[in-house]
C-alpha positions as CSV (number, residue, x, y, z in Angstrom):
1,M,2.0,-14.3,15.2
2,T,5.8,-14.7,15.1
3,V,7.1,-11.3,15.8
4,Q,10.8,-10.8,15.1
5,Y,13.4,-8.0,15.3
6,I,15.3,-7.9,12.0
7,R,18.4,-5.7,11.7
8,M,18.9,-4.9,7.9
9,M,22.2,-4.1,6.2
10,S,20.9,-0.6,5.7
11,A,21.0,-0.2,9.7
12,E,17.1,-0.2,9.9
13,N,15.6,-2.0,12.9
14,V,12.5,-3.7,11.7
15,I,9.8,-5.4,13.7
16,A,7.6,-7.7,11.7
17,D,5.4,-10.7,11.8
18,V,7.4,-13.5,10.0
19,V,5.0,-15.4,7.7
20,S,7.5,-17.8,6.1
21,E,11.2,-18.2,5.4
22,D,13.4,-20.4,3.3
23,S,17.2,-20.4,2.6
24,D,17.1,-17.3,0.4
25,T,14.2,-15.2,1.5
26,V,12.0,-14.1,4.5
27,T,8.4,-13.1,4.0
28,I,7.1,-10.6,6.6
29,R,3.7,-8.9,7.4
30,N,3.1,-5.5,8.9
31,P,6.8,-4.4,9.1
32,I,7.6,-1.3,11.1
33,V,10.8,0.4,11.6
34,A,12.0,1.7,15.1
35,M,13.4,5.1,15.3
36,L,14.5,7.5,18.1
37,S,11.6,10.0,19.0
38,G,12.0,13.4,20.1
39,Q,12.2,12.4,23.7
40,E,15.5,11.2,25.0
41,G,15.7,7.4,25.2
42,T,12.3,6.7,23.7
43,L,11.4,4.9,20.4
44,G,8.8,5.7,17.9
45,F,7.6,3.3,15.0
46,A,6.7,4.0,11.5
47,P,5.7,1.8,8.5
48,W,8.8,0.2,7.0
49,A,7.4,0.2,3.4
50,P,5.1,3.3,3.4
51,L,4.9,3.4,-0.4
52,Q,3.8,-0.3,-0.7
53,D,0.4,-0.9,-2.3
54,P,-1.9,-1.1,0.8
55,A,-3.7,-4.1,-0.9
56,L,-0.5,-6.1,-0.4
57,D,0.0,-7.2,3.2
58,E,3.3,-9.1,2.8
59,V,6.8,-8.2,1.8
60,T,9.4,-10.8,0.8
61,I,13.0,-9.8,1.4
62,P,16.3,-11.5,0.5
63,R,18.3,-12.9,3.3
64,S,21.5,-11.2,1.9
65,T,20.0,-7.9,3.1
66,I,19.6,-9.1,6.7
67,V,22.3,-8.8,9.3
68,F,20.5,-10.8,12.1
69,S,17.1,-11.6,13.4
70,T,16.0,-12.3,16.9
71,D,13.2,-12.1,19.4
72,P,12.4,-8.5,20.3
73,A,12.0,-7.4,23.9
74,P,8.7,-8.4,25.5
75,E,7.5,-4.7,25.7
76,I,8.2,-4.4,22.0
77,I,6.1,-7.5,21.2
78,E,3.3,-6.2,23.4
79,Q,3.3,-2.8,21.7
80,Y,3.4,-4.5,18.2
81,G,0.5,-6.7,19.3
82,R,-1.5,-3.6,20.3
83,M,-0.8,-2.1,16.9
84,Y,-1.8,-5.2,14.8
85,S,-3.8,-7.6,16.9
86,N,-7.4,-7.7,18.0
87,I,-6.4,-9.5,21.2
88,V,-3.7,-8.4,23.4
89,T,-2.5,-10.4,26.3
90,P,-0.3,-8.7,29.0
91,T,3.2,-10.0,29.3
92,K,3.4,-9.1,33.0
93,K,1.5,-11.1,35.6
94,L,-1.0,-9.1,37.6
95,I,-1.4,-9.5,41.3
96,L,-4.9,-9.7,42.5
């Protein structure tokens, strides 16, 4: 899984698994959009394409709609993994 933070021209902050990319498009899976929740300073997540046919698990977007993409913060990757992965590995080392 290659989880990326993608900032869209529409100012949406999308977290998604990048499946493939070329010079014109990026194909993503399980996209979610980050938004401020009711509590001060906390984020919530919602499906980015809630009206998409649930049988389709990928979305291809043109690069012209992307401002930038980068690695998300480790805690965002961990939370995304809990949402979409069967196996979750902690990002922090435990002291035993």
